[in-house]
C-alpha positions in Angstrom: 80.3 113.6 92.2 77.5 112.7 89.8 75.7 115.5 88.0 72.2 114.2 89.0 73.1 114.3 92.7 74.4 117.9 92.4 71.3 119.0 90.5 69.1 117.7 93.3 71.2 119.5 96.0 71.3 122.8 94.1 74.5 123.8 96.0 74.8 127.2 94.4 71.3 128.4 95.2 71.3 132.0 96.3 75.0 132.3 95.5 76.6 134.5 92.8 79.6 133.2 90.8 81.7 135.5 88.7 83.6 133.7 85.9 86.4 135.4 84.1 86.9 133.6 80.7 83.3 132.3 80.9 82.3 132.7 77.3 84.0 129.7 75.7 85.6 126.4 76.4 85.9 125.1 80.0 84.7 128.5 81.3 81.4 128.3 79.5 80.8 124.7 80.4 81.5 125.6 84.0 79.1 128.5 83.8 76.3 126.4 82.3 76.8 123.8 85.1 76.6 126.6 87.8 73.3 127.7 86.2 72.0 124.1 86.4 73.0 124.0 90.1 71.1 127.2 91.1 73.8 129.9 90.9 73.6 133.4 89.6 76.3 134.3 87.1 78.4 137.2 86.0 80.4 136.2 82.9 83.5 138.3 82.0 85.3 138.1 78.6 86.5 140.4 75.9 84.2 139.6 73.0 80.6 140.8 73.4 79.2 138.5 70.7 80.4 135.3 72.4 79.4 136.7 75.8 75.8 137.2 74.5 75.7 133.7 73.2 77.1 132.3 76.5 74.5 134.4 78.4 71.7 132.8 76.3 73.0 129.3 76.8 73.3 129.8 80.6 69.8 131.4 80.8 68.5 128.3 79.1 70.2 126.0 81.6 69.0 127.8 84.8 67.2 125.6 87.3 65.0 128.6 88.3 63.7 131.7 86.5 64.8 133.8 89.5 68.5 133.3 88.6 70.2 136.1 86.7 73.1 135.9 84.2 74.9 139.2 83.7 77.8 139.8 81.3 80.8 142.2 81.3 82.9 142.8 78.2 86.4 143.7 79.3 90.0 142.5 79.1 90.7 141.2 82.6 94.4 142.3 82.4 93.2 146.0 82.4 92.6 147.0 86.0 91.6 150.5 85.2 88.7 149.4 82.9 87.7 146.3 84.8 87.6 147.7 88.3 84.7 150.2 87.8 82.7 147.5 85.9 83.0 145.0 88.7 82.3 147.7 91.3 79.1 148.6 89.4 78.1 144.9 89.4 78.6 144.7 93.1 76.5 147.8 93.7 73.7 146.2 91.8 73.9 142.6 92.9 76.2 142.4 95.9 79.6 140.8 96.4 80.0 137.5 94.5 80.5 134.4 96.6 82.9 132.9 94.2 85.4 134.1 91.6 86.4 131.6 89.0 89.5 132.9 87.1 89.6 130.9 83.9 91.2 133.2 81.5 93.8 131.4 79.4 95.8 131.6 76.2 98.5 129.6 74.5 100.8 130.2 71.6 102.6 127.0 70.9 105.7 127.1 68.7 109.4 126.1 68.6 111.5 128.2 71.0 113.5 129.7 68.1 110.4 131.1 66.6 109.2 132.8 69.9 110.0 136.4 70.6 110.2 138.3 73.9 106.8 139.8 73.1 105.4 136.3 72.8 106.6 135.5 76.3 105.2 138.7 77.7 101.8 138.2 76.0 101.5 134.7 77.5 102.3 136.0 80.9 100.1 139.0 80.6 97.0 137.0 79.7 97.6 133.8 81.8 98.9 135.4 84.9 97.7 139.0 85.2 94.5 138.1 83.5 93.7 135.9 86.5 95.4 138.0 89.2 93.7 141.4 88.4 90.1 140.3 89.1 91.3 138.5 92.3 92.8 141.8 93.6 89.7 143.7 92.7 87.5 141.4 94.7 89.9 140.9 97.6 88.8 143.9 99.7 85.2 142.9 99.3 85.9 139.3 100.4 87.8 140.6 103.4 85.1 143.1 104.3 82.4 140.3 104.2 84.7 137.8 105.9 84.2 135.1 103.3 84.7 134.3 99.6 86.2 131.7 97.3 88.7 131.8 94.5 89.1 129.1 91.9 92.0 129.4 89.4 93.2 127.4 86.4 96.7 126.2 85.9 97.5 123.3 83.6 99.0 119.9 83.6 101.7 121.7 81.6 102.9 123.2 84.9 103.6 119.6 86.0 105.1 118.1 82.8 106.9 120.3 80.2 106.0 119.5 76.6 107.8 120.7 73.4 106.2 123.8 71.9 104.9 125.4 75.2 108.0 127.2 76.4 106.1 130.5 76.5 103.0 129.1 78.1 104.4 126.7 80.8 106.1 129.4 82.9 102.8 131.3 83.2 101.1 128.3 84.6 103.9 127.8 87.1 103.3 131.4 88.1 99.6 130.7 88.8 100.6 127.7 91.0 103.1 130.0 92.9 100.4 132.7 93.3 97.8 130.3 94.7 100.3 128.5 96.9 101.5 131.9 98.2 98.0 133.2 98.8 96.4 130.1 100.4 97.7 130.3 104.0 96.8 134.0 104.4 93.4 133.6 102.7 92.6 130.6 105.0 93.0 132.8 108.0 90.5 135.2 106.5 87.9 132.5 105.8 88.5 132.7 102.0 88.9 129.4 100.2 90.9 128.7 97.1 91.2 125.9 94.6 93.4 125.2 91.6 92.5 123.2 88.4 95.1 121.4 86.4 93.3 120.4 83.2 94.8 118.1 80.6 94.1 118.5 76.8 90.5 119.5 76.5 88.4 119.8 73.3 87.9 123.6 73.3 88.1 126.4 70.7 91.4 127.3 72.2 92.7 123.8 71.8 91.6 123.8 68.2 93.5 127.1 67.5 96.6 125.8 69.2 96.7 122.8 66.9 97.2 125.1 63.9 100.5 126.3 65.3 101.7 123.3 67.4 105.0 121.7 66.4 104.2 118.3 64.8 106.0 116.6 67.7 103.6 118.1 70.1 100.6 117.0 68.1 101.9 113.4 68.1 102.5 113.5 71.8 98.9 114.7 72.4 97.7 111.7 70.4 99.1 109.4 73.1 96.7 110.9 75.8 93.0 111.3 76.2 91.3 114.5 75.2 88.6 115.4 77.7 85.4 117.2 77.0 84.9 120.7 78.6 81.7 119.4 80.3 83.6 116.5 82.0 86.4 118.9 83.2 83.7 121.4 84.5 82.0 118.7 86.5 85.3 117.6 88.1 86.2 121.2 88.7 82.9 122.1 90.4 82.8 118.9 92.4 86.3 119.7 93.7 85.4 123.2 94.6 82.3 122.1 96.5 84.6 119.7 98.5 87.0 122.6 99.0 89.7 120.6 97.4 92.9 122.6 96.9 94.4 120.9 93.8 92.0 119.4 91.2 93.4 117.0 88.6 90.9 115.9 85.9 91.4 112.7 83.9 94.9 111.4 83.5 96.4 114.4 85.4 96.0 112.7 88.8 98.4 109.8 88.1 100.7 111.8 85.9 101.4 114.3 88.7 101.8 111.5 91.1 104.5 109.8 89.0 106.2 113.1 88.3 106.3 114.0 92.0 107.8 110.6 93.0 109.8 109.7 89.9 110.7 113.0 88.2 113.8 111.6 86.4 111.9 108.7 85.1 109.2 111.0 83.6 111.7 113.3 82.0 113.6 110.4 80.6 110.4 108.9 79.2 109.4 112.2 77.6 112.9 112.5 76.0 112.7 108.9 74.7 109.2 109.6 73.3 110.3 112.8 71.6 113.3 111.1 70.0 111.1 108.4 68.7 108.6 110.8 67.2 111.3 112.9 65.6 112.7 109.7 64.0 109.3 108.9 62.7 108.9 112.4 61.3 112.5 112.1 59.9 113.7 115.2 61.7 
């Protein structure tokens, strides 16, 4: 769906969207787009400085001066601290209409360098960091009889890439969570969508490149890196169409091929990796 068409429709007018992980990357681009489309915002992230900057950017992108942009500084894995902050927001502004859970973290490395704590840290942030806010809002969605969740997995949950052994399982966990919740939520008039982004030019992607195995960097060069703005537009367009699985860019055809020809995809990746290691003389 084209941006100009969405801007004319203002589909989020009088709606409140809570975005966890909304201060940077795809989360921030999504928040700014929501502001352009008439929505009120509550941005949640850990760092107050980046939150304040995100708040200013979203305020500047509002389509109406009546829209508000609130911020909450908190680790979304910490239920005890986050719950009262969200409850306070609800008391002041009402129950959000949407929760976008976009918290994410990756620590790429060779598996022999990863510790059990690394695996736990990835799972804590990527799985529980999305689950906790969902559980906090669930009673409110049920009480109102409506709501919408939008979560973020990764194309890495479809195709495994060297260097992401600690990250990939967490994104499979998000897929399992959303698949498990969907039927019951549908009965309660609560929608849910799941985004599978490819490599995207974000601050997180830049920091990952510092630690990535060289083979992984070379593999990334064979694909297209998307802008967070492009991913956000596809994400929002899919949500507004109530699409369950949303695949930006090359993700659509990659997941199609993996689904129908899994052995071919694994064989191709193995061949590609051997070629890269030969080039790197490993």
